[in-house]
VOBA-6447 format. One record per atom (N, C-alpha, C): atom name; chain; x, y, z; residue in three letters. Coordinates in Angstrom, 3 decimals, decimal comma. Each point is the difference from the previous one (the first is absolute). Layout:
% residues N
atom|chain|u|v|w|res
CA|A|X|Y|Z|ala
...
***
This chain:
% residues 157
atom|chain|u|v|w|res
N|A|72,638|110,278|108,546|met
CA|A|1,433|-0,224|0,158|met
C|A|0,655|-0,305|-1,341|met
N|A|-0,670|-0,845|-0,800|arg
CA|A|0,560|-0,358|-1,302|arg
C|A|0,109|1,226|-0,907|arg
N|A|-0,993|0,880|0,034|thr
CA|A|0,040|1,220|-0,806|thr
C|A|1,167|0,878|0,421|thr
N|A|0,224|0,098|1,291|val
CA|A|1,116|0,799|0,506|val
C|A|1,321|-0,570|-0,514|val
N|A|0,133|-1,326|0,048|leu
CA|A|1,231|-0,629|-0,488|leu
C|A|0,186|0,248|-1,493|leu
N|A|-1,071|-0,042|-0,770|leu
CA|A|0,103|0,263|-1,441|leu
C|A|0,404|1,448|-0,265|leu
N|A|-0,552|0,924|0,754|val
CA|A|0,374|1,410|-0,156|val
C|A|1,467|0,195|0,365|val
N|A|0,429|-0,626|1,096|leu
CA|A|1,402|0,114|0,405|leu
C|A|0,929|-0,626|-1,038|leu
N|A|-0,388|-1,143|-0,557|ala
CA|A|0,807|-0,635|-1,045|ala
C|A|0,076|0,897|-1,230|ala
N|A|-1,123|0,615|-0,368|ala
CA|A|-0,002|0,909|-1,148|ala
C|A|0,918|1,198|0,257|ala
N|A|-0,032|0,534|1,202|leu
CA|A|0,889|1,112|0,335|leu
C|A|1,458|-0,430|-0,063|leu
N|A|0,286|-1,226|0,413|ala
CA|A|1,369|-0,508|-0,082|ala
C|A|0,447|-0,114|-1,453|ala
N|A|-0,890|-0,458|-0,864|val
CA|A|0,335|-0,089|-1,428|val
C|A|0,247|1,391|-0,575|val
N|A|-0,849|0,948|0,354|ile
CA|A|0,182|1,381|-0,485|ile
C|A|1,327|0,563|0,505|ile
N|A|0,326|-0,260|1,265|ala
CA|A|1,292|0,454|0,534|ala
C|A|1,136|-0,664|-0,767|ala
N|A|-0,172|-1,273|-0,342|gly
CA|A|1,007|-0,699|-0,791|gly
C|A|0,163|0,597|-1,383|gly
N|A|-1,094|0,406|-0,619|val
CA|A|0,054|0,645|-1,313|val
C|A|0,761|1,316|0,098|val
N|A|-0,148|0,688|1,123|ala
CA|A|0,655|1,297|0,173|ala
C|A|1,521|-0,123|0,071|ala
N|A|0,507|-1,132|0,482|val
CA|A|1,439|-0,123|0,237|val
C|A|0,830|0,119|-1,278|val
N|A|-0,256|-0,782|-1,055|pro
CA|A|0,842|0,172|-1,191|pro
C|A|-0,170|1,369|-0,652|pro
N|A|-1,185|0,581|0,142|ile
CA|A|-0,201|1,352|-0,530|ile
C|A|0,853|0,982|0,805|ile
N|A|0,006|-0,171|1,333|gln
CA|A|0,843|0,848|0,854|gln
C|A|1,471|-0,192|-0,352|gln
N|A|0,416|-1,236|-0,215|phe
CA|A|1,402|-0,268|-0,344|phe
C|A|0,377|0,717|-1,291|phe
N|A|-0,852|-0,113|-1,019|ala
CA|A|0,287|0,648|-1,280|ala
C|A|0,030|1,518|0,151|ala
N|A|-0,953|0,544|0,744|ala
CA|A|-0,041|1,452|0,210|ala
C|A|1,242|0,464|0,751|ala
N|A|0,372|-0,739|1,039|asn
CA|A|1,175|0,386|0,772|asn
C|A|1,291|-0,160|-0,805|asn
N|A|0,068|-1,047|-0,836|ala
CA|A|1,188|-0,179|-0,844|ala
C|A|0,140|1,162|-0,973|ala
N|A|-1,121|0,421|-0,564|arg
CA|A|0,036|1,151|-0,920|arg
C|A|0,395|1,260|0,751|arg
N|A|-0,519|0,166|1,208|met
CA|A|0,373|1,153|0,822|met
C|A|1,485|-0,058|0,318|met
N|A|0,522|-1,204|0,234|gly
CA|A|1,430|-0,159|0,272|gly
C|A|0,853|0,485|-1,146|gly
N|A|-0,445|-0,250|-1,229|gln
CA|A|0,736|0,488|-1,172|gln
C|A|-0,037|1,519|-0,053|gln
N|A|-1,170|0,562|0,249|ala
CA|A|-0,163|1,454|-0,093|ala
C|A|0,677|0,723|1,165|ala
N|A|-0,010|-0,641|1,173|ala
CA|A|0,519|0,662|1,200|ala
C|A|1,486|-0,247|0,215|ala
N|A|0,593|-0,847|-0,811|gly
CA|A|1,431|-0,226|0,109|gly
C|A|0,409|-1,159|0,886|gly
N|A|-0,938|-0,761|0,510|gly
CA|A|0,381|-1,161|0,799|gly
C|A|-1,103|-0,486|0,903|gly
N|A|0,193|-1,198|0,558|pro
CA|A|-1,046|-0,621|0,804|pro
C|A|-0,285|0,689|1,325|pro
N|A|1,008|0,561|0,632|val
CA|A|-0,230|0,623|1,307|val
C|A|-0,854|1,248|-0,148|val
N|A|0,298|0,816|-0,994|thr
CA|A|-0,809|1,202|-0,232|thr
C|A|-1,412|-0,378|-0,409|thr
N|A|-0,127|-0,997|-0,876|ala
CA|A|-1,328|-0,439|-0,427|ala
C|A|-0,795|-0,561|1,179|ala
N|A|0,646|-0,784|0,853|ala
CA|A|-0,685|-0,538|1,172|ala
C|A|-0,430|1,121|0,935|ala
N|A|0,840|1,011|0,137|thr
CA|A|-0,343|1,142|0,845|thr
C|A|-1,241|0,709|-0,542|thr
N|A|-0,043|0,196|-1,305|ile
CA|A|-1,168|0,628|-0,626|ile
C|A|-1,236|-0,864|0,227|ile
N|A|0,140|-1,299|-0,199|ser
CA|A|-1,112|-0,926|0,195|ser
C|A|-0,517|0,061|1,432|ser
N|A|0,912|-0,036|0,965|phe
CA|A|-0,414|0,047|1,404|phe
C|A|-0,583|1,356|0,379|phe
N|A|0,511|1,066|-0,588|phe
CA|A|-0,557|1,320|0,272|phe
C|A|-1,453|0,061|-0,469|phe
N|A|-0,256|-0,473|-1,205|ile
CA|A|-1,372|0,012|-0,525|ile
C|A|-0,893|-0,909|0,837|ile
N|A|0,501|-1,192|0,341|gly
CA|A|-0,773|-0,906|0,839|gly
C|A|-0,311|0,601|1,361|gly
N|A|0,979|0,670|0,584|thr
CA|A|-0,205|0,643|1,293|thr
C|A|-1,044|1,105|-0,112|thr
N|A|0,072|0,787|-1,062|ala
CA|A|-0,980|1,078|-0,190|ala
C|A|-1,418|-0,571|-0,127|ala
N|A|-0,144|-1,080|-0,747|val
CA|A|-1,323|-0,631|-0,150|val
C|A|-0,494|-0,517|1,350|val
N|A|0,874|-0,670|0,741|leu
CA|A|-0,410|-0,532|1,299|leu
C|A|-0,342|1,114|0,991|leu
N|A|0,732|1,109|-0,053|leu
CA|A|-0,342|1,132|0,872|leu
C|A|-1,383|0,553|-0,342|leu
N|A|-0,319|0,058|-1,285|leu
CA|A|-1,343|0,434|-0,403|leu
C|A|-1,069|-0,962|0,519|leu
N|A|0,280|-1,289|-0,038|val
CA|A|-0,945|-0,993|0,517|val
C|A|-0,181|0,174|1,506|val
N|A|1,094|0,203|0,723|val
CA|A|-0,088|0,205|1,457|val
C|A|-0,811|1,255|0,306|val
N|A|0,246|1,069|-0,728|val
CA|A|-0,773|1,237|0,204|val
C|A|-1,478|-0,267|-0,274|val
N|A|-0,285|-0,744|-1,065|gly
CA|A|-1,387|-0,353|-0,305|gly
C|A|-0,638|-0,804|1,125|gly
N|A|0,742|-0,948|0,548|ile
CA|A|-0,509|-0,807|1,120|ile
C|A|-0,295|0,896|1,199|ile
N|A|0,909|0,924|0,285|leu
CA|A|-0,204|0,899|1,132|leu
C|A|-1,191|0,914|-0,220|leu
N|A|-0,184|0,483|-1,231|leu
CA|A|-1,125|0,892|-0,289|leu
C|A|-1,327|-0,719|0,087|leu
N|A|-0,038|-1,238|-0,468|val
CA|A|-1,238|-0,777|0,035|val
C|A|-0,265|-0,498|1,419|val
N|A|1,082|-0,239|0,743|gly
CA|A|-0,154|-0,423|1,379|gly
C|A|-0,318|-1,473|0,159|gly
N|A|0,317|-0,792|-1,024|arg
CA|A|-0,258|-1,442|0,071|arg
C|A|1,296|-0,749|-0,252|arg
N|A|0,053|-1,196|0,508|gly
CA|A|1,168|-0,831|-0,254|gly
C|A|1,057|0,200|1,055|gly
N|A|1,226|-0,107|-0,431|glu
CA|A|1,118|0,042|0,933|glu
C|A|0,227|1,406|0,545|glu
N|A|0,580|0,062|1,157|ser
CA|A|0,433|1,269|0,575|ser
C|A|1,519|0,019|-0,106|ser
N|A|0,539|0,723|-0,960|pro
CA|A|1,448|-0,022|-0,212|pro
C|A|0,772|0,455|1,234|pro
N|A|1,064|-0,729|0,275|ala
CA|A|0,883|0,343|1,118|ala
C|A|1,388|-0,510|-0,334|ala
N|A|1,011|0,731|0,427|leu
CA|A|1,368|-0,463|-0,178|leu
C|A|0,366|-0,880|1,189|leu
N|A|0,376|-1,258|-0,269|pro
CA|A|0,356|-0,879|1,118|pro
C|A|1,338|0,397|0,612|pro
N|A|0,149|-0,280|1,266|ser
CA|A|1,300|0,250|0,616|ser
C|A|0,887|-1,218|-0,219|ser
N|A|1,265|0,169|0,199|thr
CA|A|0,938|-1,104|-0,236|thr
C|A|-0,215|-1,142|0,979|thr
N|A|-0,700|0,233|1,073|thr
CA|A|-0,229|-1,061|0,978|thr
C|A|-1,284|-0,784|-0,250|thr
N|A|-0,865|0,482|-0,886|thr
CA|A|-1,276|-0,686|-0,215|thr
C|A|0,042|-1,016|-1,131|thr
N|A|1,036|0,016|-0,805|val
CA|A|0,113|-0,964|-1,097|val
C|A|1,402|-0,600|0,006|val
N|A|0,124|-1,249|-0,456|pro
CA|A|1,331|-0,610|-0,041|pro
C|A|0,888|0,678|-1,038|pro
N|A|1,310|-0,179|0,137|trp
CA|A|0,970|0,651|-0,882|trp
C|A|-0,266|-0,310|-1,464|trp
N|A|-0,375|-1,231|-0,302|trp
CA|A|-0,157|-0,395|-1,398|trp
C|A|-1,211|0,651|-0,663|trp
N|A|-0,946|0,485|0,785|ala
CA|A|-1,169|0,661|-0,582|ala
C|A|0,378|1,323|-0,670|ala
N|A|1,149|0,561|0,394|trp
CA|A|0,476|1,252|-0,580|trp
C|A|0,723|-0,220|-1,328|trp
N|A|0,233|-1,248|-0,367|ser
CA|A|0,778|-0,294|-1,210|ser
C|A|-0,817|0,085|-1,288|ser
N|A|-1,295|0,186|0,087|gly
CA|A|-0,847|0,026|-1,190|gly
C|A|0,415|1,038|-1,029|gly
N|A|0,341|1,183|0,443|gly
CA|A|0,418|1,048|-0,941|gly
C|A|1,298|-0,354|-0,695|gly
N|A|0,955|-0,516|0,768|phe
CA|A|1,270|-0,427|-0,594|phe
C|A|-0,235|-1,117|-1,007|phe
N|A|-0,784|-1,001|0,395|leu
CA|A|-0,262|-1,125|-0,897|leu
C|A|-0,760|0,449|-1,251|leu
N|A|-0,930|0,924|0,166|gly
CA|A|-0,716|0,541|-1,155|gly
C|A|0,937|0,741|-0,937|gly
N|A|0,916|0,777|0,556|ala
CA|A|0,970|0,731|-0,821|ala
C|A|0,891|-0,981|-0,763|ala
N|A|0,433|-1,064|0,669|phe
CA|A|0,822|-1,016|-0,659|phe
C|A|-0,790|-0,674|-1,131|phe
N|A|-1,225|-0,386|0,299|tyr
CA|A|-0,869|-0,675|-0,973|tyr
C|A|-0,214|0,870|-1,241|tyr
N|A|-0,363|1,243|0,219|val
CA|A|-0,249|0,904|-1,130|val
C|A|1,293|0,260|-0,771|val
N|A|1,097|0,224|0,699|ser
CA|A|1,277|0,230|-0,687|ser
C|A|0,406|-1,205|-0,839|ser
N|A|-0,163|-1,194|0,553|met
CA|A|0,352|-1,212|-0,756|met
C|A|-0,910|-0,177|-1,210|met
N|A|-1,268|0,362|0,135|ser
CA|A|-0,893|-0,106|-1,159|ser
C|A|0,457|0,940|-1,112|ser
N|A|0,511|1,157|0,376|ile
CA|A|0,482|0,970|-0,984|ile
C|A|1,270|-0,507|-0,681|ile
N|A|0,871|-0,630|0,763|val
CA|A|1,248|-0,532|-0,544|val
C|A|-0,259|-1,239|-0,859|val
N|A|-0,837|-0,911|0,485|leu
CA|A|-0,148|-1,308|-0,633|leu
C|A|-0,948|-0,026|-1,199|leu
N|A|-1,086|0,750|0,034|thr
CA|A|-1,008|-0,095|-1,066|thr
C|A|0,570|0,292|-1,379|thr
N|A|0,775|1,070|-0,210|pro
CA|A|0,525|0,225|-1,348|pro
C|A|1,064|-1,022|-0,410|pro
N|A|0,625|-0,646|0,974|arg
CA|A|1,072|-0,951|-0,309|arg
C|A|-0,515|-1,424|-0,206|arg
N|A|-0,950|-0,416|0,829|leu
CA|A|-0,525|-1,365|-0,095|leu
C|A|-1,310|-0,071|-0,775|leu
N|A|-0,750|1,098|-0,005|gly
CA|A|-1,352|0,001|-0,543|gly
C|A|-0,996|-0,106|1,145|gly
N|A|-1,233|0,393|-0,269|ala
CA|A|-1,024|0,008|1,054|ala
C|A|-0,333|-1,408|0,478|ala
N|A|-0,178|-0,944|-0,900|ser
CA|A|-0,414|-1,354|0,397|ser
C|A|1,015|-0,683|0,919|ser
N|A|1,281|-0,088|-0,388|pro
CA|A|0,932|-0,651|0,921|pro
C|A|0,177|0,763|1,312|pro
N|A|0,013|1,323|-0,056|thr
CA|A|0,159|0,775|1,230|thr
C|A|-1,141|-0,297|0,958|thr
N|A|-1,224|0,084|-0,497|ile
CA|A|-1,163|-0,278|0,842|ile
C|A|0,047|-1,445|0,488|ile
N|A|0,346|-0,932|-0,895|gly
CA|A|0,051|-1,411|0,386|gly
C|A|0,989|-0,271|1,108|gly
N|A|1,203|0,546|-0,128|phe
CA|A|1,006|-0,214|1,045|phe
C|A|-0,405|0,665|1,307|phe
N|A|-0,598|1,174|-0,088|ile
CA|A|-0,451|0,685|1,217|ile
C|A|-1,109|-0,799|0,668|ile
N|A|-0,946|-0,502|-0,787|ile
CA|A|-1,071|-0,818|0,576|ile
C|A|0,581|-1,280|0,599|ile
N|A|0,971|-0,606|-0,696|gly
CA|A|0,660|-1,179|0,560|gly
C|A|0,650|0,307|1,335|gly
N|A|0,702|1,118|0,072|gly
CA|A|0,616|0,412|1,262|gly
C|A|-1,039|0,261|1,073|gly
N|A|-1,114|0,612|-0,389|gln
CA|A|-1,068|0,259|0,958|gln
C|A|-0,586|-1,306|0,523|gln
N|A|-0,174|-0,963|-0,898|met
CA|A|-0,555|-1,284|0,426|met
C|A|0,950|-0,727|0,946|met
N|A|1,280|-0,019|-0,346|ile
CA|A|0,982|-0,676|0,855|ile
C|A|0,034|0,658|1,384|ile
N|A|0,091|1,323|0,029|ala
CA|A|0,032|0,707|1,283|ala
C|A|-1,299|-0,220|0,774|ala
N|A|-1,127|0,005|-0,691|ser
CA|A|-1,291|-0,200|0,660|ser
C|A|-0,102|-1,386|0,614|ser
N|A|0,485|-0,999|-0,720|ile
CA|A|-0,026|-1,371|0,532|ile
C|A|0,849|-0,089|1,263|ile
N|A|1,174|0,609|-0,011|val
CA|A|0,877|-0,023|1,179|val
C|A|-0,650|0,755|1,164|val
N|A|-0,527|1,204|-0,281|leu
CA|A|-0,648|0,788|1,051|leu
C|A|-1,169|-0,767|0,614|leu
N|A|-0,841|-0,607|-0,860|asp
CA|A|-1,150|-0,757|0,487|asp
C|A|0,427|-1,249|0,768|asp
N|A|0,978|-0,702|-0,531|his
CA|A|0,425|-1,257|0,631|his
C|A|0,476|0,226|1,434|his
N|A|0,789|1,035|0,191|phe
CA|A|0,560|0,269|1,323|phe
C|A|-0,815|1,013|0,811|phe
N|A|-1,050|0,561|-0,596|gly
CA|A|-0,802|0,998|0,706|gly
C|A|0,772|1,265|0,299|gly
N|A|0,921|0,349|-0,899|leu
CA|A|0,837|1,180|0,211|leu
C|A|-0,802|1,285|-0,181|leu
N|A|0,457|1,054|0,609|leu
CA|A|-0,581|1,345|-0,102|leu
C|A|-1,487|0,008|0,396|leu
N|A|-0,308|-0,779|1,020|asn
CA|A|-1,361|-0,070|0,568|asn
C|A|-1,039|-0,582|-0,948|asn
N|A|0,410|-0,783|-0,976|leu
CA|A|-0,955|-0,643|-0,896|leu
C|A|-0,424|-1,338|0,583|leu
N|A|-1,231|-0,424|-0,316|pro
CA|A|-0,402|-1,331|0,468|pro
C|A|0,818|-1,073|-0,715|pro
N|A|0,217|-1,119|0,660|thr
CA|A|0,805|-1,063|-0,603|thr
C|A|-0,839|-0,812|-0,981|thr
N|A|0,664|-0,411|-1,051|ser
CA|A|-0,582|-0,865|-1,023|ser
C|A|1,168|-0,789|-0,582|ser
N|A|-0,017|-1,318|0,140|pro
CA|A|1,168|-0,803|-0,393|pro
C|A|0,375|0,161|-1,473|pro
N|A|1,300|-0,063|-0,251|ala
CA|A|0,514|-0,008|-1,378|ala
C|A|-0,195|-1,413|-0,533|ala
N|A|-0,961|-0,151|-0,886|thr
CA|A|-0,317|-1,317|-0,547|thr
C|A|0,635|-0,168|-1,377|thr
N|A|0,052|-1,236|-0,462|leu
CA|A|0,546|-0,278|-1,322|leu
C|A|-0,747|0,763|-1,100|leu
N|A|-1,346|0,065|0,032|pro
CA|A|-0,679|0,799|-1,029|pro
C|A|0,381|1,485|0,020|pro
N|A|0,151|0,572|1,186|lys
CA|A|0,393|1,411|0,084|lys
C|A|1,406|0,202|-0,559|lys
N|A|0,921|-0,856|0,430|leu
CA|A|1,378|0,114|-0,480|leu
C|A|0,085|-0,260|-1,501|leu
N|A|-0,775|-0,948|-0,487|ser
CA|A|-0,023|-0,297|-1,438|ser
C|A|-0,542|1,185|-0,792|ser
N|A|-1,050|0,618|0,511|gly
CA|A|-0,559|1,169|-0,678|gly
C|A|1,005|1,133|-0,105|gly
N|A|0,712|0,265|1,088|ala
CA|A|1,024|1,056|-0,026|ala
C|A|1,106|-0,363|-0,988|ala
N|A|0,425|-1,273|0,022|ala
CA|A|1,054|-0,440|-0,926|ala
C|A|-0,462|0,133|-1,446|ala
N|A|-1,252|-0,330|-0,260|leu
CA|A|-0,516|0,117|-1,378|leu
C|A|-0,020|1,451|-0,481|leu
N|A|-0,308|0,926|0,888|val
CA|A|0,024|1,422|-0,377|val
C|A|1,410|0,412|-0,392|val
N|A|0,983|-0,386|0,810|val
CA|A|1,391|0,353|-0,308|val
C|A|0,456|-0,693|-1,276|val
N|A|-0,307|-1,285|-0,148|ile
CA|A|0,381|-0,728|-1,216|ile
C|A|-0,683|0,613|-1,219|ile
N|A|-1,269|0,335|0,133|gly
CA|A|-0,711|0,660|-1,105|gly
C|A|0,640|1,319|-0,370|gly
N|A|0,452|0,736|0,982|ser
CA|A|0,660|1,284|-0,259|ser
C|A|1,322|-0,204|-0,733|ser
N|A|0,715|-1,054|0,365|ile
CA|A|1,250|-0,329|-0,697|ile
C|A|-0,295|-0,351|-1,456|ile
N|A|-1,068|-0,764|-0,229|ile
CA|A|-0,377|-0,359|-1,368|ile
C|A|-0,376|1,238|-0,807|ile
N|A|-0,786|0,878|0,613|val
CA|A|-0,403|1,239|-0,687|val
C|A|1,234|0,834|-0,325|val
N|A|0,928|0,114|0,953|leu
CA|A|1,212|0,781|-0,212|leu
C|A|0,860|-0,618|-1,113|leu
N|A|0,125|-1,323|0,012|ser
CA|A|0,859|-0,656|-1,003|ser
C|A|-0,612|0,051|-1,391|ser
N|A|-1,312|0,191|-0,093|ser
CA|A|-0,639|0,083|-1,317|ser
C|A|0,009|1,414|-0,562|ser
N|A|0,504|0,938|0,781|arg
CA|A|0,052|1,400|-0,415|arg
C|A|0,967|0,164|-1,160|arg
N|A|-0,410|0,737|-0,978|gln
CA|A|0,853|0,238|-1,158|gln
C|A|0,821|1,266|0,217|gln
N|A|1,253|-0,077|-0,392|gly
CA|A|0,845|1,192|0,064|gly
C|A|0,883|0,029|1,117|gly
***
């Protein structure tokens, strides 16, 4: 069990490393493509193509998930918002990274993620298990936001 947790933690760190690289790549694409919406569209198109290749691979190997399109009655309305939220997230990363810099952008986004996560967990929203919002959790989220403000204010130029 401990090995599994370490592998999962390592994967989370690797995913975290990918985020500022993705932000920088998308910001550069935004410059070349003429704006954040076009760049986000290109990003999502490439991501969709990669995921379709993975699904085809899963189907060919015959292991893992059996892809199916859910009907509107099998999932709650908010489960359909992932694509919209992803588009907003990617578009904002394209807009904010060249203006704020990678560190403050990532910091503020992580702060927002922590705040939203604490609220979701505290109230058990969106079918998540409940976990009380404690002073250490709230303090940690506040420190991330405060740290991001410090990083932003120390930026030259």
